[in-house]
C-alpha positions as protocol buffer text, in pm:
chain_id: "A"
residue {
  index: 1
  type: MET
  ca { x: 195 y: -307 z: 5839 }
}
residue {
  index: 2
  type: TRP
  ca { x: 173 y: -571 z: 5538 }
}
residue {
  index: 3
  type: LYS
  ca { x: 343 y: -419 z: 5246 }
}
residue {
  index: 4
  type: GLU
  ca { x: 295 y: -563 z: 4879 }
}
residue {
  index: 5
  type: LYS
  ca { x: 646 y: -606 z: 4730 }
}
residue {
  index: 6
  type: ASN
  ca { x: 795 y: -833 z: 4429 }
}
residue {
  index: 7
  type: ASN
  ca { x: 434 y: -1063 z: 4421 }
}
residue {
  index: 8
  type: SER
  ca { x: 421 y: -1100 z: 4803 }
}
residue {
  index: 9
  type: LEU
  ca { x: 268 y: -988 z: 5062 }
}
residue {
  index: 10
  type: VAL
  ca { x: 540 y: -858 z: 5321 }
}
residue {
  index: 11
  type: ARG
  ca { x: 580 y: -799 z: 5690 }
}
residue {
  index: 12
  type: GLU
  ca { x: 872 y: -773 z: 5903 }
}
residue {
  index: 13
  type: TYR
  ca { x: 841 y: -792 z: 6311 }
}
residue {
  index: 14
  type: LYS
  ca { x: 1135 y: -711 z: 6603 }
}
residue {
  index: 15
  type: PHE
  ca { x: 1097 y: -862 z: 6973 }
}
residue {
  index: 16
  type: ALA
  ca { x: 1234 y: -846 z: 7288 }
}
residue {
  index: 17
  type: ASP
  ca { x: 1436 y: -1181 z: 7232 }
}
residue {
  index: 18
  type: PHE
  ca { x: 1478 y: -1491 z: 7014 }
}
residue {
  index: 19
  type: VAL
  ca { x: 1164 y: -1655 z: 7307 }
}
residue {
  index: 20
  type: SER
  ca { x: 937 y: -1390 z: 7200 }
}
residue {
  index: 21
  type: ALA
  ca { x: 994 y: -1427 z: 6817 }
}
residue {
  index: 22
  type: PHE
  ca { x: 973 y: -1802 z: 6828 }
}
residue {
  index: 23
  type: ALA
  ca { x: 670 y: -1785 z: 7043 }
}
residue {
  index: 24
  type: PHE
  ca { x: 491 y: -1562 z: 6746 }
}
residue {
  index: 25
  type: LEU
  ca { x: 663 y: -1794 z: 6513 }
}
residue {
  index: 26
  type: ASN
  ca { x: 434 y: -2113 z: 6692 }
}
residue {
  index: 27
  type: LYS
  ca { x: 93 y: -1954 z: 6621 }
}
residue {
  index: 28
  type: VAL
  ca { x: 201 y: -1820 z: 6279 }
}
residue {
  index: 29
  type: ALA
  ca { x: 246 y: -2195 z: 6213 }
}
residue {
  index: 30
  type: GLU
  ca { x: -55 y: -2320 z: 6373 }
}
residue {
  index: 31
  type: LEU
  ca { x: -246 y: -2074 z: 6180 }
}
residue {
  index: 32
  type: SER
  ca { x: -76 y: -2162 z: 5856 }
}
residue {
  index: 33
  type: GLU
  ca { x: -161 y: -2534 z: 5932 }
}
residue {
  index: 34
  type: ILE
  ca { x: -532 y: -2389 z: 5944 }
}
residue {
  index: 35
  type: HIS
  ca { x: -528 y: -2231 z: 5639 }
}
residue {
  index: 36
  type: GLN
  ca { x: -308 y: -2486 z: 5467 }
}
residue {
  index: 37
  type: HIS
  ca { x: -104 y: -2208 z: 5331 }
}
residue {
  index: 38
  type: HIS
  ca { x: 267 y: -2139 z: 5480 }
}
residue {
  index: 39
  type: PRO
  ca { x: 494 y: -1807 z: 5454 }
}
residue {
  index: 40
  type: THR
  ca { x: 783 y: -1771 z: 5373 }
}
residue {
  index: 41
  type: ILE
  ca { x: 990 y: -1704 z: 5729 }
}
residue {
  index: 42
  type: LEU
  ca { x: 1339 y: -1527 z: 5798 }
}
residue {
  index: 43
  type: ASN
  ca { x: 1403 y: -1537 z: 6196 }
}
residue {
  index: 44
  type: THR
  ca { x: 1695 y: -1371 z: 6326 }
}
residue {
  index: 45
  type: TYR
  ca { x: 1715 y: -1381 z: 6684 }
}
residue {
  index: 46
  type: ASN
  ca { x: 1448 y: -1104 z: 6748 }
}
residue {
  index: 47
  type: PHE
  ca { x: 1359 y: -1045 z: 6438 }
}
residue {
  index: 48
  type: VAL
  ca { x: 1063 y: -1178 z: 6207 }
}
residue {
  index: 49
  type: ARG
  ca { x: 1024 y: -1153 z: 5805 }
}
residue {
  index: 50
  type: LEU
  ca { x: 727 y: -1323 z: 5672 }
}
residue {
  index: 51
  type: GLU
  ca { x: 602 y: -1312 z: 5304 }
}
residue {
  index: 52
  type: LEU
  ca { x: 324 y: -1422 z: 5165 }
}
residue {
  index: 53
  type: ASN
  ca { x: 254 y: -1477 z: 4837 }
}
residue {
  index: 54
  type: THR
  ca { x: 48 y: -1795 z: 4628 }
}
residue {
  index: 55
  type: HIS
  ca { x: 292 y: -2041 z: 4476 }
}
residue {
  index: 56
  type: ASP
  ca { x: -9 y: -2244 z: 4321 }
}
residue {
  index: 57
  type: GLU
  ca { x: -112 y: -1927 z: 4114 }
}
residue {
  index: 58
  type: GLY
  ca { x: 214 y: -1847 z: 3974 }
}
residue {
  index: 59
  type: GLY
  ca { x: 394 y: -1704 z: 4288 }
}
residue {
  index: 60
  type: ILE
  ca { x: 137 y: -1371 z: 4343 }
}
residue {
  index: 61
  type: VAL
  ca { x: -55 y: -1251 z: 4605 }
}
residue {
  index: 62
  type: THR
  ca { x: -377 y: -1368 z: 4610 }
}
residue {
  index: 63
  type: ASP
  ca { x: -741 y: -1429 z: 4873 }
}
residue {
  index: 64
  type: LYS
  ca { x: -521 y: -1686 z: 5026 }
}
residue {
  index: 65
  type: ASP
  ca { x: -269 y: -1450 z: 5135 }
}
residue {
  index: 66
  type: ARG
  ca { x: -466 y: -1175 z: 5238 }
}
residue {
  index: 67
  type: GLU
  ca { x: -686 y: -1391 z: 5467 }
}
residue {
  index: 68
  type: LEU
  ca { x: -361 y: -1564 z: 5640 }
}
residue {
  index: 69
  type: SER
  ca { x: -244 y: -1215 z: 5685 }
}
residue {
  index: 70
  type: ALA
  ca { x: -512 y: -1079 z: 5818 }
}
residue {
  index: 71
  type: ASP
  ca { x: -537 y: -1384 z: 6103 }
}
residue {
  index: 72
  type: ILE
  ca { x: -163 y: -1330 z: 6130 }
}
residue {
  index: 73
  type: ASP
  ca { x: -262 y: -983 z: 6255 }
}
residue {
  index: 74
  type: LYS
  ca { x: -492 y: -1101 z: 6571 }
}
residue {
  index: 75
  type: ILE
  ca { x: -157 y: -1211 z: 6719 }
}
residue {
  index: 76
  type: LYS
  ca { x: -93 y: -1072 z: 6977 }
}
residue {
  index: 77
  type: VAL
  ca { x: 233 y: -914 z: 6939 }
}
């Protein structure tokens, strides 16, 4: 579940292994290019943390972030 924290939408994921986490991140990258909006990504082995905010709007949460997060939620995890 996405949480709004410090002017960002944040979601954390745990996967079975690094390969699964990276496969998920590849799908996130494809969606990010489609949306022309890119998350901050932290990946350590099977852990992924995504943060979304709109830098052009002063680093706040906007509809761009909500739209991308909704599409990321459609990725089969």
